[in-house]
C-alpha positions as CSV (number, residue, x, y, z in Angstrom):
1,M,0.0,0.0,0.0
2,E,1.3,3.5,-0.9
3,R,2.4,5.5,2.0
4,A,0.2,8.5,2.9
5,V,1.5,12.0,1.9
6,R,2.4,13.7,5.2
7,V,1.5,17.4,5.2
8,G,1.5,20.4,7.5
9,V,0.0,23.9,7.4
10,V,1.9,27.0,8.6
11,G,-0.5,29.8,9.3
12,V,-4.1,28.8,10.2
13,G,-5.9,32.1,10.1
14,Y,-9.1,32.4,7.9
15,L,-7.7,30.7,4.8
16,G,-5.1,28.5,6.5
17,R,-7.8,26.8,8.5
18,F,-9.5,25.7,5.3
19,H,-6.2,24.3,4.1
20,A,-6.0,22.2,7.2
21,L,-9.6,20.9,7.1
22,I,-9.3,20.0,3.4
23,Y,-6.1,18.0,4.0
24,A,-7.7,16.3,6.9
25,G,-10.5,15.0,4.7
26,L,-8.3,13.8,1.8
27,D,-7.7,10.1,1.3
28,G,-4.1,9.1,1.2
29,V,-3.1,12.2,3.2
30,E,-1.9,12.5,6.8
31,L,-2.2,16.0,8.3
32,V,0.7,15.9,10.7
33,G,0.3,19.3,12.3
34,V,-0.4,23.0,12.1
35,A,1.6,26.0,13.3
36,D,0.6,29.6,13.9
37,T,2.1,32.6,15.8
38,D,-1.2,32.5,17.7
39,Q,-0.8,29.3,19.7
40,A,-4.4,29.3,20.9
41,R,-5.5,29.5,17.3
42,A,-3.3,26.7,16.2
43,Q,-4.6,24.5,19.0
44,A,-8.2,25.2,18.1
45,V,-7.7,24.4,14.4
46,A,-5.6,21.3,15.3
47,A,-8.5,20.0,17.5
48,E,-10.9,20.6,14.7
49,A,-8.7,18.9,12.0
50,G,-7.6,16.1,14.3
51,C,-3.8,16.8,14.2
52,A,-1.1,18.2,16.4
53,A,-0.5,21.9,17.1
54,V,3.3,22.4,17.0
55,A,5.1,25.1,18.9
56,S,7.0,26.4,15.9
57,P,7.1,25.8,12.1
58,A,10.5,24.2,12.4
59,A,9.0,21.3,14.4
60,L,7.3,20.1,11.2
61,I,10.6,19.8,9.2
62,G,11.5,16.1,9.0
63,Q,8.0,15.1,9.8
64,V,6.2,16.2,6.6
65,D,6.6,15.6,2.8
66,A,4.7,18.8,1.9
67,V,3.5,22.0,3.5
68,S,1.0,24.8,2.9
69,I,2.4,28.2,3.8
70,V,-0.5,30.6,4.5
71,V,1.1,33.5,6.2
72,P,1.3,37.3,5.3
73,T,3.1,37.8,2.0
74,S,5.8,39.8,3.8
75,A,6.8,36.7,5.7
76,H,6.8,34.2,2.8
77,L,10.6,34.0,2.2
78,A,11.5,33.7,5.9
79,V,8.9,31.0,6.6
80,A,9.4,29.2,3.3
81,R,13.3,29.1,3.4
82,P,13.9,26.3,5.9
83,Y,11.3,24.1,4.3
84,L,12.6,24.6,0.8
85,E,16.2,24.1,1.9
86,A,15.0,20.8,3.4
87,G,13.4,19.7,0.1
88,V,9.8,19.9,1.5
89,H,7.3,20.4,-1.3
90,M,5.3,23.6,-0.9
91,L,1.9,25.2,-1.7
92,L,2.7,28.9,-1.1
93,E,-0.3,31.2,-1.1
94,K,-0.4,34.0,-3.6
95,P,1.3,36.4,-4.3
96,V,4.6,34.5,-4.3
97,A,6.4,37.3,-2.5
98,P,6.2,41.1,-1.8
99,D,8.9,41.9,-4.5
100,M,10.8,40.3,-7.3
101,A,14.0,39.8,-5.4
102,Q,12.3,37.7,-2.7
103,G,10.3,35.9,-5.3
104,R,13.4,34.9,-7.3
105,E,15.1,33.7,-4.1
106,I,12.1,31.5,-3.3
107,L,12.3,29.9,-6.7
108,R,16.0,29.5,-6.4
109,L,15.7,27.7,-3.1
110,A,13.1,25.3,-4.6
111,E,15.2,24.6,-7.6
112,A,18.3,24.0,-5.6
113,S,16.7,21.4,-3.3
114,G,14.4,19.9,-5.9
115,A,11.3,20.9,-3.9
116,M,8.1,21.2,-5.9
117,L,6.6,24.7,-5.6
118,Q,3.0,25.5,-6.3
119,I,1.6,29.1,-6.0
120,G,-1.9,29.5,-4.6
121,H,-3.7,31.1,-7.5
122,L,-6.8,29.1,-6.8
123,E,-9.0,30.7,-9.5
124,R,-7.1,28.6,-12.1
125,F,-8.9,25.7,-10.5
126,N,-12.3,27.4,-10.9
127,A,-14.5,25.1,-13.1
128,G,-15.8,28.1,-15.0
129,I,-12.2,29.2,-15.9
130,M,-11.4,25.7,-17.1
131,A,-14.5,25.6,-19.3
132,L,-13.7,29.1,-20.7
133,A,-10.1,28.1,-21.4
134,E,-11.3,25.1,-23.5
135,R,-13.1,27.5,-25.8
136,I,-10.6,30.3,-26.2
137,Q,-9.0,30.8,-29.6
138,R,-6.8,33.9,-30.1
139,P,-8.7,36.4,-27.9
140,R,-8.3,40.0,-28.9
141,F,-9.9,41.8,-26.0
142,V,-10.5,40.7,-22.4
143,E,-12.4,42.6,-19.7
144,A,-12.3,41.4,-16.1
145,Q,-14.2,42.7,-13.1
146,R,-13.5,41.5,-9.5
147,M,-15.3,43.7,-7.0
148,G,-16.7,43.2,-3.6
149,G,-17.3,44.6,-0.1
150,F,-14.6,45.5,2.4
151,K,-13.2,42.8,4.6
152,E,-10.6,43.3,7.3
153,R,-8.4,40.4,6.2
154,A,-5.7,41.0,3.6
155,T,-5.5,44.7,4.3
156,D,-1.7,44.5,4.7
157,V,-1.6,44.6,0.9
158,D,-3.3,46.7,-1.8
159,V,-6.1,45.5,-4.0
160,V,-3.7,44.6,-6.8
161,A,-2.0,42.0,-4.7
162,D,-5.2,41.0,-3.0
163,L,-7.6,40.7,-5.9
164,M,-6.4,41.9,-9.2
165,I,-3.5,39.5,-9.3
166,H,-6.0,36.6,-9.8
167,D,-7.2,38.1,-13.1
168,I,-3.7,39.1,-14.1
169,D,-2.7,35.4,-13.8
170,I,-5.8,34.2,-15.6
171,I,-5.3,36.7,-18.5
172,L,-1.7,35.8,-18.9
173,A,-2.7,32.1,-19.1
174,L,-5.6,32.6,-21.5
175,V,-4.0,35.2,-23.9
176,G,-0.3,34.3,-23.7
177,G,2.5,36.5,-25.2
178,E,4.6,39.2,-23.7
179,L,3.4,42.5,-22.4
180,S,4.2,45.6,-24.4
181,D,2.5,48.3,-22.4
182,V,0.7,48.8,-19.0
183,R,-1.4,51.7,-17.9
184,A,-3.1,51.9,-14.5
185,V,-4.9,54.1,-11.9
186,G,-5.9,53.4,-8.4
187,T,-6.7,55.1,-5.1
188,P,-7.0,54.3,-1.4
189,V,-10.6,54.5,0.0
190,L,-10.8,52.7,3.4
191,T,-7.1,51.7,4.0
192,E,-3.7,53.2,3.5
193,H,-3.3,51.0,0.4
194,V,-5.0,51.2,-3.0
195,D,-8.5,49.8,-2.6
196,I,-9.9,50.2,-6.1
197,A,-7.8,50.0,-9.3
198,N,-8.1,49.8,-13.1
199,A,-5.3,48.4,-15.3
200,R,-5.0,48.2,-19.1
201,L,-2.6,45.6,-20.4
202,E,-1.4,45.5,-24.0
203,L,0.3,42.4,-25.3
204,A,2.8,42.1,-28.1
205,N,0.4,39.8,-30.0
206,G,-2.1,42.7,-30.2
207,A,-4.5,41.6,-27.5
208,V,-5.7,44.1,-24.9
209,A,-7.0,43.4,-21.4
210,N,-8.9,45.8,-19.1
211,I,-9.1,44.8,-15.4
212,V,-11.0,46.4,-12.6
213,A,-10.5,45.3,-9.0
214,S,-12.3,46.8,-6.0
215,R,-12.7,45.8,-2.3
216,V,-14.9,48.8,-1.5
217,S,-18.0,48.0,-3.7
218,E,-21.5,47.4,-2.5
219,Q,-22.2,44.5,-4.9
220,T,-20.1,41.4,-5.5
221,V,-19.1,41.1,-9.1
222,R,-16.7,38.4,-10.5
223,R,-16.9,38.4,-14.3
224,I,-14.6,38.0,-17.2
225,R,-15.5,38.7,-20.8
226,V,-13.5,37.6,-23.8
227,F,-13.9,38.8,-27.4
228,Q,-12.3,36.9,-30.3
229,A,-13.0,36.4,-34.0
230,G,-16.4,34.8,-34.3
231,A,-17.3,34.6,-30.7
232,Y,-18.0,36.5,-27.4
233,L,-17.7,34.6,-24.1
234,S,-18.7,35.8,-20.7
235,L,-18.0,33.9,-17.5
236,D,-19.9,34.8,-14.3
237,F,-17.7,33.4,-11.4
238,V,-20.5,33.9,-8.9
239,G,-23.3,32.2,-10.8
240,Q,-20.9,29.7,-12.5
241,T,-22.5,30.3,-15.9
242,L,-20.7,30.7,-19.2
243,D,-22.5,32.7,-21.9
244,I,-21.4,32.3,-25.5
245,A,-22.6,34.3,-28.5
246,Q,-21.6,33.3,-32.1
247,P,-22.6,34.5,-35.5
248,V,-24.1,31.8,-37.7
249,P,-24.7,32.5,-41.5
250,R,-28.3,32.6,-42.6
251,L,-29.3,31.3,-46.1
252,G,-30.1,34.2,-48.4
253,Q,-29.2,36.8,-45.7
254,S,-26.3,39.2,-45.8
255,R,-26.0,39.3,-42.0
256,P,-25.6,36.3,-39.8
257,E,-27.8,35.3,-37.0
258,I,-26.4,35.7,-33.4
259,V,-26.8,32.4,-31.6
260,R,-26.6,32.5,-27.9
261,E,-25.8,29.6,-25.6
262,R,-25.6,29.4,-21.8
263,I,-23.5,26.7,-20.2
264,A,-24.1,25.9,-16.5
265,V,-20.8,24.9,-15.1
266,E,-20.7,22.1,-12.6
267,P,-19.6,23.8,-9.4
268,V,-16.3,22.7,-7.9
269,K,-14.7,24.4,-4.8
270,P,-11.5,25.9,-6.2
271,L,-9.5,25.5,-3.0
272,D,-10.5,21.8,-2.7
273,A,-9.4,21.3,-6.3
274,E,-6.2,23.3,-5.9
275,I,-5.1,21.3,-2.8
276,A,-6.1,18.0,-4.4
277,A,-4.0,18.9,-7.4
278,F,-1.0,19.8,-5.2
279,V,-1.2,16.5,-3.4
280,D,-1.3,14.7,-6.7
281,C,1.8,16.6,-7.9
282,V,3.6,15.6,-4.7
283,R,2.6,12.0,-5.2
284,T,3.4,11.7,-8.9
285,G,6.1,14.3,-9.5
286,R,3.9,16.1,-12.0
287,Q,4.6,19.8,-12.7
288,P,2.0,22.0,-11.0
289,L,-0.5,24.0,-13.1
290,V,0.7,27.2,-11.3
291,D,4.4,26.7,-10.6
292,G,6.8,29.2,-9.2
293,A,7.7,30.7,-12.5
294,V,4.0,31.3,-13.3
295,G,3.5,32.9,-9.9
296,L,6.5,35.1,-10.4
297,R,5.3,36.3,-13.8
298,A,2.0,37.3,-12.2
299,L,3.8,39.2,-9.5
300,E,6.0,41.0,-12.0
301,V,2.9,42.3,-13.9
302,A,1.2,43.2,-10.6
303,L,4.2,45.2,-9.5
304,T,4.3,47.0,-12.9
305,V,0.6,47.9,-12.4
306,R,1.5,49.3,-9.0
307,R,4.4,51.4,-10.4
308,C,2.0,52.9,-13.0
309,M,-0.5,53.8,-10.3
310,A,2.3,55.5,-8.4
311,A,3.0,57.7,-11.4
312,P,-0.5,58.9,-12.7
313,G,-0.6,59.3,-16.5
314,A,2.6,57.3,-17.0
315,A,2.8,54.2,-19.1
316,A,5.2,51.3,-18.5
317,G,6.5,48.9,-21.0
318,A,6.7,45.4,-19.4
């Protein structure tokens, strides 16, 4: 019988708790322990998940094959380093790091030890995105909106690192190609960081993407629209519906008929799918869908967007 994959979770706040509970429910996985700077929190989650609460993250090294790191972005390198140096496979929450230098060091550590590194861009595991990706053919214009109400968590970073980076990653995957130009604006509203932002990305292949992200909106909107030759596709993340409009020639008519189709996507919890995929990569040695290089590229574009917002009216070639 194949040995269970031994895992740990470092950081069991709002999101880390879900990591622990999902691991605890997976077949072929042993959740060894959890760690958190708040020991009472660690003990509570450990009791809920049926594992140990360790006094420090270092106590898990040598006891686990893989680990989820779900701590503030500013602490990613410090927390990840000892695990990566020990060759422990890692699911590191997004963004990969607060800056490119630290991001590159995280990737270097993983490569040096042979540790598998997956970055937590969980929207890639959204069933709607997967259905959309299957139908994409050379998109020319993409519009993404990710807006919602204010929440206290994740206010240590701006809305670009908190929310927009999801759509940056998705668009880079769907459209492909190198960036040729970036323009962006944003402003703080309720925190000291930018809370609402708009970015326009131009790619060398001629495609254009417009992204809006807000964490100070009354209504929750999660939508991406794609325009390509012969088709318009619109994915509603919340309703998990994919609308497609395509022109169909009509006999004897100069203009085609616009045929519309709505596809109801079978809902799948993205975090469950992401963690299951991570465990599968650990078990099989398969390359993660969102590896360190992919996460670093998303961070690079997000930082470019941030620089453009800091210099209103300026454009930045990427």
